[in-house]
N, C-alpha and C positions, 0 to 999 in steps of 0.2 A: 780064665774068665774075668778075674779081677783086673788083669792087665788090659783086656779089651775095653772094659767099662771106663778105666782110667784114660785110655786113649780117646774114647768117645767124649768124655767130660772135657778133656783139654781142647779137643776140636770145637766143642760147643762154646766154650769160653772165648776161644779165638774168634769164632764166628760173631759172637756178641760184640767183641771189641771192634771188628771190622765194620759191622753194621752201624754201631754208634758213631764211629768216625765218619762214615758215609753220610749219616743223618745230619751231623754237625756241619759237614761240608755243604750239603744241600741247603741247610738253614741259612748258612752264611751267604750262599749265592742268592737266595730269595731276598735277604735283607739288602744286599748290594743292589739288586734290581729295583727294589722299592725306593732306595735312596736315589737311584738314577732317575726314576719317574718323578720324584719330588722336585727335581731341578729342571724338569721340562718346561716348555713355554706355558704361561698361565692360560687357562681357558678363557673364553669370551666373557663369561659371567664374572670371573675373577677380575678381568680387566675393567669391566664396567663398574665393579665395586670399588676398585682402586681410584678410578676417575671420580666416582661419587664422593669418596673420602677427601680427595683433593679439593673438590668444589666446596665441601663443608668447611674445610680448613680455610679456604679463601674467604668464605662468608664470615667466619669467625674473626678474621683479621679486619674485615670491613666493619663489623660490629664494634670491635675494640676502638677503632678510630672514631666512630660516631659517639661512643660513650665518652671518649676524651673531649670531643667537641662540646657535648652536653655539659660536662663538668666545667668547662670554660665559661659557658653561658650562665651556669648557676652562680659562679663567683661574680660575674658582672651584675647579675640581678641582685645579689646580696649587697653589692656596693651601691648600685643606683637605687635600690629599694629604700635606702636611707635618705634619699633626696626627695621625699614626697611633699616637702614644703614648697616646691616650685613646679610649675606646669611642665617646664622643660625636663626636669628629673623624672616626673611621672610618665611622660610620653616616651622618654628613653627606656624606662623600665618596661613599658608595654611593648615597645619595638624589640627589645632583647628577649622578652618573654615569647613573642611571636617566633623569633628565630629558634629559641630553645624548643618550643612546642613542635615546630616543623622538623627539627632534628629528632625529637621524640617519635614522631610519626615515621620518619625515615628508619630509625632504629627498630621500631616494631615491625616495619615491613621486611627488614633484613632478617629479623628473628623468625618471622613467618616463613620466609624462603628457606632458612636453615632447618626449621622444624620439618617442613615438607621433604627436604632432602634426607633428613634423618629417618623419617617414616619410610621413604623409598629404600634407604639402605637396610633398614630392619626387615622390610618386605623381602628384599633379595636374600638376606641371611636366613630368614624363615623358610623361603623356597628351597634354598640349598640344603638346609638341614633336613627338610622333609624328604628330599630326593635321597640323601645319604641314609636316612632311616629306612626308606623303602628298600634300597639296595642291600642294606645290612640285614633286614628281615629276610630277604630272599636268600642271601648267603647263609644265614643261620638255619633256615628251613632245609637247605640242601645239605648242610653239615649234619644236622640232626638225623636226616634220612640215612646218610651214610653211616653215622655212628650207630644208629638203631640196627642197621643191617649187620654191622660187626659185633654189636653188643649182644645179639641173640645167641651167639656161640661163646663157649668158655675159652680161655686162653689155650688150653690143651687141644680143643677142637680146631681152633684157628690154625695152630701149628701143624696138626696132623692132617688137616684138610689139604695141605699143599704137598706136592711131590718132593719139593726141596725144603729142607729145614730153614734155609735162608729166607725163602719167600714167606714162610709162616711167621718168622720173626719180624719181617718187614710189616706184615699186617698188624702185628701187635703194636709196633711203633706208630703206624698210621692211626690206630685207635687212640693212642695217647696224644698224638698231634691234634686229632679232631677234638678231643676233650679240652685241650688247652686253647685251641682256636675258638671253640664255642664260648668258653669263659671270657676270652678277650673280646669277642663280638658282643657278648651281653654287657660287658663294662662300657664298650664304645656306645652301644645303643642307649644305655642309661645316661651317659654323659651328654649325648646329642639331645635326648629328651629334656634334660635340665636346661641346656642352652636354648632349646626351642621355647620352653615355657618362659625363660628369662627374656628372650627377644619379644615374645608376645606381650609380656607385662610392660616392657619398655615402649612398645608400640602404642599401647593404650595410654600410657603416661604422656607420650608425645602428642597424641591426638587431643587429650585434655588440655595440654599446654597450647596447642594450636588454636583450640576454641577460645581459650582465655586471651591469647594474643589478638585474635580477630576482634573480640569484644573490646579490648583495650584500644585497638586502632580506631574503632568507631567512637569511643569516648574521647580520644585525643583530638579527633577531627571536630567534635562538638566544642571542645574547650578552645580550639583555635578560633572557631567562629565567635564564641563568646568574647574572647580577647579582642577580636576585631570590633565587635559591637561596643565593648567597653571603651575602646579608644575613640570610636566615632562619637559616642555619647559625651565623652569628656571634652572633645574638641568643639562639639556643638554647644554644650552648656557653657563653656568658657569663652566661646567665640574665638578660641585660640589666643586668648589674651591672658597674660600673667596676672594682671590685676583682678580679672574676673575669677580666676582660679583661687586666688587668695581669699576672696570674699566667700566663695562656696566652701572652702576649707574651714574658715573661721566659723561659718554658720553651722557646719556639720559637727565641729568640735563642741560648740556651745550646746547644741541639741543633744549630742551624745552624753555630755556630763549631766544635763538636766534629766535625761531619760534614765541614766543610772541611778540618780537620787530617787526618782519616781519609783523605779523597780525595787529599790531598797526599802522604800516606804511600804510598798505593796507586800513585799516578802516579810517584813516585820510583823504584819498582821496575820500571817499564817500560824495557826496554833498546832504545830507539829513538833513533838519531842523526839529526840534521837536516843535509841537504846544502844549504848556502846557494845553490849554483849552480842548484838546482831552484826557487828562489823568484824571483818577479818583482822587478824593481828597484823600490825604494820611490818613491813619488811620488803626487801628487794625481790621482785619476781611475782608478787601477788597479781599484778597487772603487767601486760606486755606493753612495750613501747609502741606508740601509734604510727611511727615512721621507721623506715629502715636506716636512714641516715639522720643523726641527731645533732641539732644545734639549738640550744635554749637561748631565746632572746629576752624573755621576761619570766621571772619566777612568781611563785604564789605568795600573796600577802605582802605587807611591808610594815607591820607594827610590832611593838614589843610583845603584845599578847600572842600574835601568830608565831613569833620567834620562840617564846616559852612553850607554846602549845602548837607545834608545827602541823599536827594532823587536823586542826580546827581552824576554820576561816571566820574572822570576826566581822566581816561585812564592810570593812573600811579599806581594803587593799584589792589587789588583783585576784580574781576568784578562780584562777587556774594557772596553767603554764603555757607559755607561747613557744612554739618551735619554728625556727626559720625554715621555710620550705618553698621552693619555686612553684608557681602554678603548674598543675598537672602531675604533682607527686602523689602516688597512691597513699591513701590514709587507711590504716589497718585497725581492725577491732582489737581492743586491749584484752579481750577474753571471750569465753563462751557466754552467750546470752541471747537476748531478743531485742529487736529494734522497737523501742517504745513509740517513737514518732520521729518525723522529719519536718523541716520547715524552712522558710526563707523570710527573714524579717524585712528584707528589702522590698517585698511586696506590700508591706504595711507601713514601713517607715524607712525610706531609702537612705542607706549609707550611714546609719547611726548605731547599729547594734551587731548581732552575730552574723548577719547575712544568711547563707545556707548552712544549716546545722543538722546533726543526727544525734539522737539520744539513745543509748543502749543500756538495758538493765542486765547485769551479769548475775550469775548463779551464786556469787559469794557475798551478796549484800551490798555491793557497790554498783553505781551507774556512772557512765562516762559520756561526756558531751564533746563533740567534734564540730568546730565552727569556722566560718570564713571559707567554706568549701567552694570550689568552682563547679563541681558536679557531684550529685548524690547518686549512689548506685544501689541503695537498698530501700525497702518499703516498710511501713509500720507493720509489726507482727512477724516480720521475717526473722528466722533463727540464724544466728551467725556464730562462727567459731573464731578462736583466737587467730589473728593474722588474716582474716578475710578482708577484702577491700570494701570499705564502706562508701568511699567516694574519692575525690581528688582535691588536694589543697588548692587554695586560691586567694582571692583578695576581696571577697564580697563583704557587705556590711561596712562597719567603721573599721578601717585597717590602715595602719601607717606603713604598710608594706606587705608583700606576700608572706603569709605564715599560717600555721595551724594553731588555733586556740583549743586547749584541752583542759576540761574540768572534770573533777571526780566528785560525785555526790554519795551520800548515804542513801541507798535506794528507798528506804522507808520515809525519806523526807522530801524527795524531789517528785514533781509532776509537771505536766504541760498545762499551761493556762487554757481554759476552754475558749471556744470561739466568741462567746459574748460575755466573758468573765472579767477580762482586764482591758479597759479602754484607756489608752494613754492620753493624758491631757496635752502632752508635748506633741505627739504625732496626730492626735485627733482620730485615731483608728484603734480597733481592737487588735491587740498583739497576741500572737500565738508563740509562746516562748517557754523554755524550761524555767521553773521557779522553785525556790526552796528557802526555808528559814536559814539564818546565818550558821546555825549549828549543823546544817545539812551539807555544807561545803567542806571538802576535805583536801588536804595537800596531796596532789598527785605524786610528788616525789617520795611520799611516805609509803607508797605501794608499788612504784615502778622499779 
């Protein structure tokens, strides 16, 4: 009896070994077949996706070339912008600016095309993943049904239900395969779901970027028109004569200096004291830079007092920092805050002050002024975040070349003069302009 049981046991173990070997062979065959299918010709959707990627790569190359062209124009503007003492130099700057702005528009157009292609590519990826998820769900349902059918019986029942022990053992192996396949399918579906959600998030980001680019394109077209009008006005006012331009330039400079003295006199009468405890501690990063690319052309103040006390302006030097910036450069909010007001001094006194300006009150006790803009993008009362576009740099007001004038105030000290509060003797009109006592002006570089 014991001998018979031993023989049966040996046969059973041998059968297990044969079965496992067969299963491994079948598994290897399946893997080889899958590898072969992966090398088959790409489906039409995959071909379309590859073509789309090539188109995007081509557009990116075009964008790179235009960006290089714009950089060349910026350098030319930087050089010719210093030649504002001659009509020829100003006209050349305006012409180079026009070429640069045209390139800006071309660049934005290419970025819009690229963004549309990216949205199309993501749409195809989303569609592909949805199809794969549906197919995966069907395969999973089928596997679960089969597994449930096998799982209703115990291993002993599965083996005994077959006439041959070999067939029963195969059923047990199938059950194990199904369990492994279900786990793999679940992992694949989870991975596809994550990829799908990521693609959707990327699509939303690209759509927002597209909306921003379209708005920027409209702005750039407006700035081009303004540049054209500025050049026409200059040539009309000067009659295209160098001597006439020099007369106008001298008149504006004298008027500008007189106006600055007049504003200083008005501000000295403001009875506002500054509480230092309400100001943030000086240090790098308290405020963000108002431009992405930085080139300082004039610093804050110029006296021994301002040198010894760099965070306080004494009313005798430059009341801010100037950054070189070609017209049409996006000007960014230095921090979270609210737009106090906007204005254009050229409407009240042409070519002698800030031109187009924006004043923002931040949440940290500081306020910032952005002047000589070509275009204003925000409105009074509007909430802004750090890095939001407030407008575009330009050359409005009294400016010796395209740049951004950036002033930092103690919020408790600065306000905008009322519509009938400050009438300029020099200009003969009421001026709407940010004003503050000398203690209210702070050195921007103490906080940037």
